[in-house]
KOLBATI-665460 format. One line per 5 residues: their letters; for each residue x, y, z of C-alpha. Coordinates in steps of 0.02 Angstrom, whole numbers, always signed. Each point is the difference from the previous one (the first is absolute). Example, Ala and Ser with C-alpha at 12.3 -4.5 7.8 and 13.67 -1.06 7.14 Angstrom:
2
as	+615:-225:+390 | +69:+172:-33
//
This chain:
146
xxxxx	-3770:+7636:+4781 | -118:+73:-105 | +43:-129:-128 | +13:-144:+122 | -148:-7:+64
xxxxx	-95:+28:-157 | +86:-157:-35 | -49:-86:+128 | -203:+80:-29 | -2:-54:-184
xxxxx	+82:-195:+89 | -155:+3:+147 | -128:+30:-178 | +59:-113:-114 | +14:-111:+161
xxxxx	-193:+67:+17 | -50:-37:-162 | +89:-164:-26 | -96:-55:+161 | -189:+64:-44
xxxxx	+20:+64:-168 | +23:-163:-87 | -118:-85:+81 | -145:-72:-94 | -174:-12:+17
xxxxx	-98:-147:-95 | -170:+32:-61 | -103:-136:+21 | -95:+2:-180 | -91:-84:-94
xxxxx	-98:+12:-198 | -153:+39:-65 | -11:-71:-174 | -141:-26:-112 | -85:+9:-186
xxxxx	-118:+154:-42 | -130:-61:-150 | -51:+119:-107 | -135:-47:-129 | -127:-4:-118
xxxxx	+137:+82:-103 | -94:-7:-151 | -193:-58:-53 | -79:-106:+153 | +141:-102:+12
xxxxx	+67:-15:+210 | +175:+15:+13 | +56:-166:+26 | -107:-91:-95 | +126:-91:-125
xxxxx	+157:+34:+45 | +68:+152:+68 | -31:+99:-167 | -176:-41:-71 | -16:+153:-90
xxxxx	+194:-40:-116 | +56:+167:+39 | +201:+4:-7 | +114:+20:+139 | +6:+170:-9
xxxxx	-170:+43:-13 | -41:-100:+138 | +133:+84:+97 | -61:+174:-38 | -175:-75:+68
xxxxx	+83:-30:+178 | +106:+122:+6 | -135:+132:+37 | -15:-94:+157 | +73:+4:+171
xxxxx	+10:-116:+142 | +36:+84:+152 | +37:-84:+199 | -58:+96:+146 | +40:+11:+187
xxxxx	-150:-24:+102 | +93:+136:+144 | -3:+138:-163 | -125:-89:-121 | -3:+171:-109
xxxxx	+176:-4:-33 | +71:-145:-140 | +139:-76:+87 | +43:-83:-177 | -98:+12:-185
xxxxx	+64:-78:-169 | -79:+17:-165 | -56:-197:-65 | +89:-40:-139 | -135:-125:-133
xxxxx	+19:-163:+122 | -85:+137:+147 | +126:-71:+111 | +65:+80:+148 | +91:-36:+175
xxxxx	+57:+108:+142 | +139:-47:+156 | -48:+99:+136 | +14:+1:+190 | -124:-112:+118
xxxxx	-165:+48:+20 | -203:+44:-67 | -9:+64:-169 | -124:+79:-148 | +67:-56:-201
xxxxx	-112:+101:-126 | -23:+44:-167 | +28:+151:-60 | -123:+38:-140 | +37:+94:-160
xxxxx	-96:+174:-2 | -163:-25:-45 | -3:-193:+16 | -170:-43:+83 | +59:-163:+19
xxxxx	-28:+28:+201 | -188:+2:-21 | +12:-173:-131 | -99:-114:+70 | +163:-150:+19
xxxxx	+142:+117:+40 | +93:-28:+172 | +126:+161:-10 | +37:-16:+181 | +66:-131:+145
xxxxx	+60:-8:+187 | +157:-110:+43 | +103:-51:+146 | +188:+0:-50 | +99:-158:+84
xxxxx	+182:-3:+38 | +71:-108:-135 | -161:-56:-97 | -74:+74:-170 | -179:+31:+15
xxxxx	-91:-17:-172 | -145:+91:-64 | -82:+44:-139 | -100:+134:-58 | -114:+37:-157
xxxxx	-62:+171:-127 | -147:-35:-57 | +14:+108:-158 | -214:-14:-42 | +65:+2:-184
x	-136:-73:-119
//
């Protein structure tokens, strides 16, 4: 009798999980993508003046420069904790897939950076993410190098 009761309980549990546990909830999401421009990287030449690498750095050197910077996305409902964060590569490109809603996207500077005080820096933007839409933004880091 005990074994039969246990089998029945297991069958009920399996049926319950099948009916209710496997139901997927569709999350309405969109994409925030963009590019961070960092410059000037040498002398008084702004990044992007003559292509994407006006100083003639190697790809490895550009990766080293850009990898010091991160981009993070924060929800309006929790602006102190990053939902996602990426380290930049030499392209400066980033992309986040997030549920619909309001967000802020911010460049996280390397420790000791003065870019936040430099004219021309645009380190943070707010966006509203819409279902299945790609929102594109640009951020700028003025290094102050002269």
